[in-house]
C-alpha positions as CSV (number, residue, x, y, z in Angstrom):
1,X,0.0,0.0,0.0
2,X,3.0,2.3,0.6
3,X,4.0,1.9,-3.1
4,X,0.8,3.7,-4.4
5,X,1.5,7.1,-2.8
6,X,5.1,6.9,-4.2
7,X,3.8,6.3,-7.7
8,X,1.3,9.1,-7.4
9,X,4.2,11.4,-6.5
10,X,6.3,10.4,-9.5
11,X,3.5,10.8,-12.1
12,X,3.9,14.6,-12.5
13,X,7.6,14.1,-13.2
14,X,6.9,11.9,-16.4
15,X,7.3,13.9,-19.6
16,X,4.0,14.7,-21.4
17,X,3.7,13.1,-24.9
18,X,4.3,15.7,-27.7
19,X,1.8,16.0,-30.6
20,X,3.0,14.6,-34.0
21,X,4.9,17.2,-36.0
22,X,4.1,17.9,-39.6
23,X,6.5,17.2,-42.4
24,X,9.3,19.7,-42.8
25,X,8.4,22.1,-45.6
26,X,10.8,22.1,-48.6
27,X,12.8,25.3,-49.1
28,X,11.3,27.8,-51.6
29,X,13.0,27.5,-55.0
30,X,15.4,30.3,-55.9
31,X,13.7,33.4,-57.5
32,X,10.3,32.1,-56.4
33,X,7.9,33.3,-53.8
34,X,6.3,30.7,-51.6
35,X,3.2,31.0,-49.3
36,X,3.7,28.3,-46.8
37,X,2.4,29.9,-43.6
38,X,-1.2,29.2,-44.2
39,X,-3.3,27.0,-46.4
40,X,-3.5,26.7,-49.3
41,X,0.2,26.5,-50.0
42,X,1.4,28.2,-53.2
43,X,4.6,28.5,-55.2
44,X,4.8,31.5,-57.5
45,X,7.7,31.6,-60.0
46,X,6.5,33.8,-62.9
47,X,9.2,35.4,-65.1
48,X,12.0,33.8,-63.0
49,X,14.1,32.8,-65.9
50,X,13.7,29.1,-65.2
51,X,15.0,26.5,-67.7
52,X,13.2,23.6,-66.1
53,X,10.6,22.8,-63.4
54,X,12.4,23.4,-60.0
55,X,13.2,20.1,-58.3
56,X,12.8,21.5,-54.8
57,X,9.1,22.2,-55.0
58,X,6.9,21.8,-51.9
59,X,4.9,18.7,-52.8
60,X,2.0,20.0,-50.6
61,X,1.4,23.0,-52.8
62,X,-2.1,23.7,-54.1
63,X,-1.1,26.4,-56.6
64,X,2.0,26.4,-58.9
65,X,2.6,29.2,-61.3
66,X,5.6,28.8,-63.7
67,X,4.4,31.2,-66.5
68,X,6.8,33.4,-68.6
69,X,9.9,31.2,-68.2
70,X,12.0,29.1,-70.6
71,X,10.9,25.6,-69.6
72,X,11.3,23.4,-72.6
73,X,9.8,20.1,-71.4
74,X,7.8,18.6,-68.6
75,X,9.2,15.4,-67.3
76,X,7.5,12.5,-65.5
77,X,9.3,13.3,-62.2
78,X,8.8,17.1,-62.3
79,X,5.3,17.0,-60.7
80,X,5.3,13.6,-59.1
81,X,3.4,13.2,-55.7
82,X,1.8,16.7,-56.0
83,X,-1.6,15.1,-55.2
84,X,-3.1,18.3,-53.7
85,X,-2.3,20.6,-56.6
86,X,-5.4,22.5,-57.8
87,X,-4.0,25.1,-60.3
88,X,-1.0,24.7,-62.6
89,X,0.1,27.5,-65.0
90,X,2.9,26.7,-67.5
91,X,1.8,29.5,-69.9
92,X,4.3,31.3,-72.3
93,X,7.2,29.0,-71.9
94,X,9.0,27.1,-74.7
95,X,7.5,23.7,-74.0
96,X,7.8,21.3,-76.9
97,X,7.4,18.0,-75.1
98,X,5.2,16.7,-72.3
99,X,6.1,13.2,-71.1
100,X,3.4,10.6,-71.0
101,X,2.1,10.5,-67.5
102,X,3.7,13.8,-66.5
103,X,0.4,14.8,-64.8
104,X,-0.6,11.4,-63.6
105,X,-0.4,12.3,-59.9
106,X,-2.4,15.5,-60.3
107,X,-5.8,13.9,-59.7
108,X,-7.1,16.9,-57.8
109,X,-6.0,19.5,-60.5
110,X,-8.8,21.8,-61.6
111,X,-7.1,24.1,-64.1
112,X,-4.1,23.5,-66.5
113,X,-2.7,26.4,-68.5
114,X,-0.4,25.3,-71.4
115,X,-1.0,28.3,-73.7
116,X,1.8,30.1,-75.5
117,X,4.1,27.2,-75.9
118,X,5.4,25.1,-78.8
119,X,3.5,21.9,-78.6
120,X,2.9,20.3,-82.0
121,X,0.7,17.4,-81.0
122,X,-1.1,16.0,-78.0
123,X,-1.1,12.2,-77.5
124,X,-3.4,9.9,-75.5
125,X,-1.1,9.6,-72.5
126,X,0.0,13.2,-71.9
127,X,-3.1,14.2,-70.0
128,X,-3.6,10.9,-68.3
129,X,-4.7,11.1,-64.6
130,X,-6.5,14.5,-64.8
131,X,-9.8,13.1,-63.7
132,X,-11.0,16.3,-62.1
133,X,-9.8,18.9,-64.7
134,X,-12.3,21.6,-65.6
135,X,-10.2,24.2,-67.5
136,X,-7.8,23.2,-70.2
137,X,-6.1,26.1,-72.1
138,X,-4.0,25.0,-75.1
139,X,-4.2,28.2,-77.2
140,X,-1.3,29.8,-79.1
141,X,0.7,26.6,-79.6
142,X,1.6,24.8,-82.8
143,X,-0.8,21.9,-82.4
144,X,-1.4,20.1,-85.7
145,X,-2.7,16.8,-84.2
146,X,-5.0,16.0,-81.3
147,X,-5.3,12.3,-80.5
148,X,-8.8,10.8,-80.2
149,X,-8.1,9.6,-76.7
150,X,-6.2,12.7,-75.4
151,X,-9.2,14.0,-73.4
152,X,-10.6,10.7,-72.2
153,X,-9.7,11.1,-68.5
154,X,-11.3,14.6,-68.3
155,X,-14.2,14.2,-70.7
156,X,-16.8,14.2,-68.0
157,X,-15.5,17.1,-66.0
158,X,-14.1,19.5,-68.6
159,X,-16.0,22.9,-68.7
160,X,-13.6,25.1,-70.7
161,X,-11.5,24.0,-73.6
162,X,-9.5,26.5,-75.6
163,X,-7.7,25.2,-78.8
164,X,-7.5,28.6,-80.6
165,X,-4.5,29.9,-82.5
166,X,-3.1,26.5,-83.5
167,X,-2.6,24.6,-86.8
168,X,-5.4,22.1,-86.5
169,X,-6.8,20.9,-89.9
170,X,-8.8,18.0,-88.3
171,X,-10.2,17.3,-84.9
172,X,-11.4,14.1,-83.2
173,X,-15.1,15.3,-83.5
174,X,-16.4,12.1,-81.9
175,X,-14.2,12.7,-78.8
176,X,-15.3,16.4,-78.6
177,X,-18.9,15.3,-78.8
178,X,-18.5,13.4,-75.5
179,X,-17.6,16.6,-73.5
180,X,-21.1,16.7,-72.0
181,X,-20.2,19.5,-69.4
182,X,-18.3,21.8,-71.7
183,X,-19.5,25.4,-71.5
184,X,-17.0,27.2,-73.7
185,X,-15.3,25.7,-76.8
186,X,-12.7,27.8,-78.6
187,X,-11.7,26.6,-82.1
188,X,-11.0,29.9,-83.7
189,X,-7.9,30.8,-85.7
190,X,-7.1,27.3,-86.9
191,X,-7.2,25.6,-90.3
192,X,-10.5,23.7,-90.1
193,X,-12.1,23.4,-93.5
194,X,-15.2,21.4,-92.5
195,X,-17.4,20.5,-89.6
196,X,-19.4,17.2,-89.7
197,X,-23.1,17.5,-89.3
198,X,-24.2,16.9,-85.7
199,X,-20.8,17.4,-84.2
200,X,-22.2,19.5,-81.3
201,X,-25.6,17.9,-80.8
202,X,-24.6,16.3,-77.5
203,X,-23.0,19.4,-76.0
204,X,-26.2,20.4,-74.1
205,X,-24.4,22.9,-71.8
206,X,-22.4,24.7,-74.5
207,X,-22.8,28.5,-74.1
208,X,-20.1,29.8,-76.4
209,X,-18.7,28.3,-79.6
210,X,-16.0,30.3,-81.4
211,X,-15.1,29.1,-84.9
212,X,-13.8,32.5,-86.4
213,X,-10.9,32.7,-88.8
214,X,-10.8,29.1,-90.1
215,X,-11.3,27.8,-93.6
216,X,-15.0,27.0,-93.3
217,X,-17.0,27.5,-96.5
218,X,-20.2,26.3,-94.9
219,X,-21.5,25.4,-91.4
220,X,-23.9,22.4,-91.4
221,X,-27.1,22.8,-89.3
222,X,-27.0,21.1,-85.9
223,X,-29.8,20.1,-83.6
224,X,-28.1,22.1,-80.9
225,X,-28.5,25.3,-83.0
226,X,-32.2,24.7,-83.3
227,X,-32.8,24.2,-79.6
228,X,-31.0,27.3,-78.4
229,X,-31.2,30.9,-79.6
230,X,-28.1,32.0,-81.4
231,X,-26.4,35.4,-80.6
232,X,-23.3,37.0,-82.0
233,X,-22.1,38.4,-78.7
234,X,-22.7,37.5,-75.1
235,X,-23.7,41.0,-74.1
236,X,-27.3,41.0,-72.9
237,X,-27.9,37.4,-74.0
238,X,-30.0,35.2,-71.8
239,X,-28.4,32.3,-69.9
240,X,-29.8,29.7,-72.2
241,X,-28.5,31.4,-75.4
242,X,-25.6,30.0,-77.5
243,X,-23.1,32.5,-78.6
244,X,-21.9,31.4,-82.1
245,X,-19.0,33.2,-83.7
246,X,-18.0,32.3,-87.3
247,X,-16.7,35.5,-88.9
248,X,-13.4,35.5,-90.9
249,X,-14.3,32.3,-92.8
250,X,-14.5,32.1,-96.6
251,X,-18.3,31.5,-96.5
252,X,-19.9,30.2,-99.6
253,X,-23.3,31.8,-99.4
254,X,-25.6,29.4,-101.1
255,X,-28.7,27.5,-100.1
256,X,-26.8,25.5,-97.5
257,X,-26.5,28.6,-95.3
258,X,-30.1,29.7,-95.5
259,X,-30.8,28.1,-92.1
260,X,-28.1,30.4,-90.5
261,X,-29.4,33.5,-92.4
262,X,-32.9,32.9,-90.9
263,X,-31.7,33.1,-87.3
264,X,-32.2,36.2,-85.3
265,X,-28.8,37.6,-84.4
266,X,-27.0,40.7,-83.2
267,X,-24.7,42.6,-85.5
268,X,-21.4,40.9,-86.3
269,X,-18.6,40.9,-89.0
270,X,-19.4,37.9,-91.2
271,X,-19.2,38.3,-94.9
272,X,-19.6,36.2,-98.0
273,X,-16.5,35.1,-100.0
274,X,-18.4,33.3,-102.8
275,X,-20.1,32.9,-105.2
276,X,-18.7,35.8,-107.2
277,X,-22.1,37.7,-107.3
278,X,-22.1,37.8,-103.4
279,X,-18.4,38.0,-102.7
280,X,-17.5,40.6,-100.2
281,X,-21.1,41.4,-99.2
282,X,-22.2,41.5,-95.6
283,X,-23.7,38.2,-94.6
284,X,-26.7,39.6,-92.9
285,X,-27.5,42.0,-95.7
286,X,-27.9,39.3,-98.3
287,X,-31.5,38.4,-98.8
288,X,-32.7,34.8,-98.3
289,X,-33.7,34.6,-101.9
290,X,-30.1,35.2,-103.0
291,X,-28.9,32.1,-101.1
292,X,-29.4,29.7,-104.0
293,X,-27.9,26.5,-105.3
294,X,-27.5,25.1,-108.8
295,X,-28.5,21.5,-109.6
296,X,-25.8,19.3,-110.9
297,X,-25.1,18.8,-114.6
298,X,-23.1,15.8,-115.9
299,X,-20.4,17.3,-118.2
300,X,-18.3,14.2,-119.0
301,X,-18.9,10.5,-118.9
302,X,-17.0,7.5,-120.2
303,X,-17.9,6.3,-123.7
304,X,-19.1,2.7,-124.1
305,X,-16.3,0.4,-122.9
306,X,-15.5,-3.2,-123.9
307,X,-12.9,-5.1,-121.9
308,X,-12.1,-8.9,-121.7
309,X,-13.0,-10.7,-118.5
310,X,-10.3,-10.5,-115.8
311,X,-9.0,-7.1,-116.9
312,X,-9.7,-3.8,-114.9
313,X,-12.1,-1.2,-116.1
314,X,-12.4,2.5,-115.2
315,X,-15.8,4.3,-115.5
316,X,-15.6,8.1,-115.3
317,X,-18.3,10.7,-114.6
318,X,-17.8,14.4,-114.1
319,X,-20.5,16.9,-112.9
320,X,-20.7,20.5,-111.9
321,X,-23.1,22.3,-109.7
322,X,-23.4,24.5,-106.6
323,X,-22.5,23.0,-104.1
324,X,-20.1,20.6,-105.7
325,X,-22.1,17.4,-106.5
326,X,-21.2,14.1,-104.9
327,X,-21.0,11.3,-107.5
328,X,-22.2,7.8,-106.8
329,X,-22.5,4.7,-109.0
330,X,-25.3,2.1,-109.3
331,X,-24.6,-1.3,-110.8
332,X,-26.7,-2.8,-113.6
333,X,-28.3,-5.0,-110.9
334,X,-29.4,-1.8,-109.0
335,X,-26.8,-2.0,-106.2
336,X,-25.1,1.1,-104.9
337,X,-21.3,0.6,-105.4
338,X,-18.6,1.7,-103.1
339,X,-15.1,0.6,-102.0
340,X,-14.8,-3.2,-101.8
341,X,-12.4,-6.0,-102.7
342,X,-13.4,-5.6,-106.4
343,X,-14.2,-2.0,-106.8
344,X,-12.9,1.4,-105.7
345,X,-15.0,4.7,-105.8
346,X,-13.0,7.9,-105.9
347,X,-14.2,11.4,-104.9
348,X,-13.6,12.7,-108.4
349,X,-16.3,10.4,-109.8
350,X,-14.2,7.6,-111.1
351,X,-15.3,4.0,-110.5
352,X,-12.6,1.4,-110.9
353,X,-13.4,-2.3,-111.3
354,X,-10.2,-4.1,-110.3
355,X,-11.1,-7.4,-112.0
356,X,-14.1,-7.7,-114.3
357,X,-16.2,-10.8,-114.5
358,X,-18.6,-11.8,-117.3
359,X,-21.6,-10.8,-115.1
360,X,-20.3,-7.3,-114.7
361,X,-21.5,-6.1,-118.1
362,X,-24.4,-3.8,-118.5
363,X,-25.5,-0.2,-118.0
364,X,-23.9,1.5,-115.0
365,X,-25.7,4.6,-113.7
366,X,-23.7,7.7,-112.5
367,X,-25.7,9.8,-110.0
368,X,-24.5,13.3,-109.2
369,X,-26.4,14.9,-106.3
370,X,-26.2,18.1,-104.2
371,X,-28.6,20.1,-102.1
372,X,-30.4,21.4,-105.2
373,X,-31.1,18.1,-106.9
374,X,-29.4,15.3,-108.9
375,X,-28.5,14.3,-112.4
376,X,-27.9,10.9,-113.9
377,X,-25.9,9.5,-116.8
378,X,-25.5,5.9,-118.1
379,X,-22.2,4.3,-119.0
380,X,-22.3,0.9,-120.9
381,X,-19.7,-1.7,-120.1
382,X,-19.3,-4.9,-122.1
383,X,-17.2,-7.7,-120.7
384,X,-16.1,-10.1,-123.3
385,X,-14.5,-13.6,-123.0
386,X,-11.0,-13.7,-121.4
387,X,-8.0,-13.5,-123.7
388,X,-6.4,-16.8,-124.6
389,X,-3.5,-17.8,-122.3
390,X,0.0,-17.0,-123.5
391,X,2.3,-20.0,-123.3
392,X,5.8,-19.5,-121.9
393,X,7.5,-20.7,-125.0
394,X,5.0,-19.1,-127.4
395,X,6.4,-16.9,-130.1
396,X,3.1,-15.5,-131.4
397,X,2.6,-11.8,-131.3
398,X,0.8,-9.0,-133.1
399,X,1.7,-8.5,-136.7
400,X,4.9,-6.5,-136.8
401,X,5.0,-3.1,-138.3
402,X,7.6,-1.9,-140.7
403,X,10.5,-0.4,-138.8
404,X,9.9,1.0,-135.4
405,X,7.0,-0.5,-133.4
406,X,5.7,3.1,-132.9
407,X,5.9,3.9,-136.6
408,X,3.1,6.0,-137.9
409,X,0.4,4.5,-140.0
410,X,-2.3,6.2,-142.0
411,X,-5.8,5.8,-140.4
412,X,-8.0,3.1,-141.9
413,X,-11.5,3.8,-143.2
414,X,-13.0,1.9,-140.3
415,X,-11.2,4.0,-137.7
416,X,-12.1,7.2,-139.7
417,X,-15.8,6.3,-139.6
418,X,-15.5,5.5,-135.9
419,X,-14.1,8.9,-135.3
420,X,-16.9,10.6,-137.1
421,X,-19.4,8.7,-134.9
422,X,-17.7,9.9,-131.7
423,X,-19.1,12.8,-129.8
424,X,-17.1,15.9,-129.3
425,X,-15.6,18.6,-131.5
426,X,-15.9,17.7,-135.2
427,X,-12.9,17.1,-137.3
428,X,-12.0,20.3,-139.3
429,X,-10.8,19.9,-142.9
430,X,-8.1,22.4,-142.3
431,X,-6.3,20.3,-139.6
432,X,-5.6,16.7,-140.4
433,X,-4.0,13.9,-138.3
434,X,-2.6,12.1,-141.3
435,X,-0.6,9.3,-139.5
436,X,-0.6,8.0,-136.0
437,X,0.9,5.2,-134.0
438,X,0.7,3.9,-130.4
439,X,2.5,6.9,-128.9
440,X,2.9,9.4,-131.7
441,X,0.8,11.3,-134.3
442,X,1.6,13.6,-137.2
443,X,-0.6,16.8,-137.3
444,X,-0.8,18.9,-140.5
445,X,-2.5,22.2,-141.3
446,X,-2.7,24.5,-144.3
447,X,-0.9,27.7,-144.8
448,X,-2.5,30.7,-143.1
449,X,-1.3,33.4,-145.4
450,X,-4.6,35.4,-145.1
451,X,-3.6,36.1,-141.5
452,X,-0.9,38.8,-141.5
453,X,1.8,38.9,-138.8
454,X,1.7,35.3,-137.6
455,X,4.2,34.8,-134.9
456,X,3.7,31.1,-134.2
457,X,1.2,28.3,-134.0
458,X,-0.2,26.8,-130.8
459,X,-1.3,23.1,-130.6
460,X,-3.5,22.2,-127.6
461,X,-4.8,18.7,-126.9
462,X,-6.1,16.4,-124.2
463,X,-7.1,12.8,-124.0
464,X,-10.4,11.2,-123.1
465,X,-8.9,10.0,-119.8
466,X,-8.4,13.5,-118.3
467,X,-9.3,17.1,-118.7
468,X,-5.8,18.6,-118.6
469,X,-4.8,20.5,-121.7
470,X,-1.3,20.1,-123.1
471,X,0.1,23.0,-125.1
472,X,2.8,23.0,-127.8
473,X,4.2,26.2,-129.5
474,X,5.2,25.7,-133.1
475,X,7.3,28.1,-135.3
476,X,5.3,30.2,-137.8
477,X,6.9,28.6,-140.8
478,X,5.9,25.1,-139.8
479,X,2.9,23.3,-141.4
480,X,3.2,20.0,-139.5
481,X,4.2,18.7,-136.1
482,X,4.9,15.3,-134.7
483,X,3.3,14.7,-131.3
484,X,5.1,12.2,-129.2
485,X,4.8,10.7,-125.7
486,X,1.1,10.0,-126.3
487,X,-0.7,7.2,-124.4
488,X,-1.6,4.2,-126.4
489,X,-5.3,3.3,-126.9
490,X,-6.6,6.8,-126.1
491,X,-8.8,9.2,-128.0
492,X,-7.4,12.8,-128.3
493,X,-9.1,16.1,-129.1
494,X,-6.7,18.5,-130.8
495,X,-6.9,22.1,-131.9
496,X,-4.5,24.3,-133.8
497,X,-4.5,28.1,-133.2
498,X,-2.6,30.8,-135.0
499,X,-0.9,33.4,-132.8
500,X,-0.6,36.8,-134.5
501,X,-0.2,40.5,-133.8
502,X,-3.4,42.5,-134.3
503,X,-2.5,45.5,-136.4
504,X,-5.5,47.5,-135.1
505,X,-4.6,47.1,-131.3
506,X,-1.0,46.1,-131.4
507,X,-1.8,43.2,-129.1
508,X,-1.2,39.5,-129.5
509,X,-4.3,37.7,-130.6
510,X,-5.2,34.1,-131.5
511,X,-7.4,32.7,-134.3
512,X,-8.4,29.0,-134.5
513,X,-7.1,27.1,-137.5
514,X,-9.1,24.0,-136.9
515,X,-9.7,21.0,-134.7
516,X,-9.4,17.2,-135.1
517,X,-10.1,14.1,-133.1
518,X,-7.9,11.0,-133.4
519,X,-7.1,7.8,-131.5
520,X,-3.8,6.2,-130.9
521,X,-3.2,2.5,-131.6
522,X,-3.3,0.0,-128.8
523,X,0.0,-1.1,-127.4
524,X,1.6,-4.1,-129.1
525,X,1.9,-7.3,-127.2
526,X,5.6,-8.4,-127.1
527,X,6.5,-11.6,-128.9
528,X,6.4,-14.4,-126.4
529,X,10.0,-15.6,-126.1
530,X,11.0,-18.6,-124.0
531,X,11.4,-17.6,-120.4
532,X,14.6,-17.9,-118.6
533,X,13.5,-20.8,-116.4
534,X,12.5,-22.7,-119.5
535,X,15.9,-22.1,-121.2
536,X,17.8,-23.1,-118.1
537,X,15.8,-26.3,-117.7
538,X,16.3,-27.2,-121.3
539,X,20.1,-26.7,-121.1
540,X,20.3,-28.8,-118.0
541,X,18.4,-31.7,-119.6
542,X,20.5,-31.6,-122.8
543,X,23.7,-31.6,-120.8
544,X,22.6,-34.5,-118.7
545,X,21.6,-36.4,-121.8
546,X,25.1,-35.9,-123.3
547,X,26.8,-37.1,-120.1
548,X,24.6,-40.3,-119.9
549,X,25.1,-41.1,-123.6
550,X,28.9,-40.8,-123.1
551,X,28.9,-43.1,-120.1
552,X,26.8,-45.7,-122.0
553,X,29.2,-45.7,-125.0
554,X,32.2,-46.1,-122.7
555,X,30.6,-49.1,-121.0
556,X,29.7,-50.6,-124.3
557,X,33.3,-50.3,-125.6
558,X,34.6,-52.0,-122.5
559,X,32.2,-54.9,-122.8
560,X,33.1,-55.5,-126.4
561,X,36.8,-55.6,-125.6
562,X,36.1,-57.9,-122.7
563,X,34.4,-60.4,-125.0
564,X,37.1,-60.2,-127.7
565,X,39.8,-61.3,-125.2
566,X,37.9,-64.4,-123.9
567,X,36.3,-63.0,-120.9
568,X,39.6,-61.8,-119.3
569,X,40.9,-58.4,-119.4
570,X,43.5,-58.3,-122.2
571,X,46.1,-56.5,-120.2
572,X,46.1,-59.0,-117.4
573,X,46.5,-62.1,-119.6
574,X,49.6,-60.7,-121.4
575,X,51.1,-59.7,-118.2
576,X,50.8,-63.3,-116.9
577,X,52.4,-64.8,-119.9
578,X,55.4,-62.5,-119.6
579,X,56.0,-63.3,-116.0
580,X,55.8,-67.2,-116.3
581,X,57.8,-67.5,-119.6
582,X,55.5,-70.4,-120.7
583,X,53.8,-70.8,-124.0
584,X,50.2,-71.7,-123.9
585,X,49.6,-74.9,-125.7
586,X,46.4,-76.4,-126.8
587,X,46.4,-80.1,-126.5
588,X,43.4,-80.5,-128.6
589,X,42.7,-79.2,-132.1
590,X,46.4,-78.3,-132.8
591,X,48.2,-79.4,-136.0
592,X,51.8,-80.9,-135.8
593,X,53.1,-77.8,-137.4
594,X,51.5,-75.7,-134.8
595,X,52.9,-77.9,-132.0
596,X,56.4,-77.7,-133.6
597,X,56.1,-74.0,-133.9
598,X,55.1,-73.9,-130.3
599,X,58.0,-76.1,-129.2
600,X,60.4,-74.1,-131.2
601,X,59.1,-71.0,-129.6
């Protein structure tokens, strides 16, 4: 019992337990100002001449400002473990590279300013981990590419996205359409030439959309535009209004923009760039009746084609209209044709059948359509039987021509009648294509003495396969010209013009001499010569036959010599006689004279 009072006396002498001390704050980086005495902690280093992110940052900071420095890259370790950072400013540096995962630990970050740097692209991993980001400022960079998954981690939280003043020609529109909470979207001063229809239909909270100073010729109607009133400026606009800015674009004021012209808007600076009748006019001053479109007109189509089965075929269709028509093809069976394993459809209206089959023949329909209507044209394709197979050792070929294979030959009567039947500019009697081959043609025209002061002649021509004119300048004293480097099997339209000096005005003028149409010969098939593998196999077989024959002859000679010497090699028998010194005697069938001769020997 005496121990208890003693313990009670000693209790006041025991040291009291001290409360846990907080982590020691990191020293403030040089040239920076740090607020560490009260929460939230902040590190302020604007214009400090920094070349990289300071390594001695206080990882507890909620605000980090590194604007107006010379930081060239953001590394993975620069911002590691800064889990409480709410605001990060890296504006107006020289940042060219952001490492993948550089912001992975900044899960609480609300605002990221990367404007005024030198970023050229933004990949899928560079913004990873920013799951609470609300403001992303990327303006005034050199961005030319934005990955489709770059904004995945912040798609549900982002409220402000600024991509202005970059080099963006394309955008991941599907990814932008998932930004359901975005309020402001800045796409101005880029290189965008088109916006897909419905690109903004899911952005229900969008209040300002800026697309000024791009390359947009038209803006497609969007369900979002029909739900909300559109205003040019936010001043005095209701909270539910959408501010749409699209000035500074080369707008093509046709019927596709009537929907925009009908909207009630405040004054702005939009103007029409085309068509020529409306170029330069104030957009809102153009009446609705002037926003017109022109239906398509088919200007060129392929003539009837005939190809053997198994060969490719190209069907061409050209159309004009306002807006530019879109060309589609329908097969003879009524199916809409597109890109597949056997066919390719090109934007210029060409349909290429890679390998034709007998069932592909028939009437193909070209459909050119735009907002004002559509036009159709028929192209006939005949698919004949496949060409006979060419054997490897075949020597058959097309009948040779005299001299060079590209030698010029006068056109036949059949080909002349075919030319007359062709559509296009008629053949003029003054200009004649007297001879033509597979890649060359001789053009002749009469003397133009009635035209005084002729300086030269000009020949212009193009083939049925393209619309590009080729020009040739000919001296004034010439009356003929040999065209070379032509394509075989093509139809050409050709005109000759006289270039002279007009005595009345003193200016250079032209006068047509005449036009003609001609077709080059199809390319010759080369004579089928034996292929190298065939020649090599033949030589090997012949050489083997010679060797085998030689061996057989040698064996036959040995057998004959063996039989002549009684079944024993002759060399061996003679050698035995010389060694023994005996004379072989036959006891039977020998005459006495022979025996004496043998004894004497």
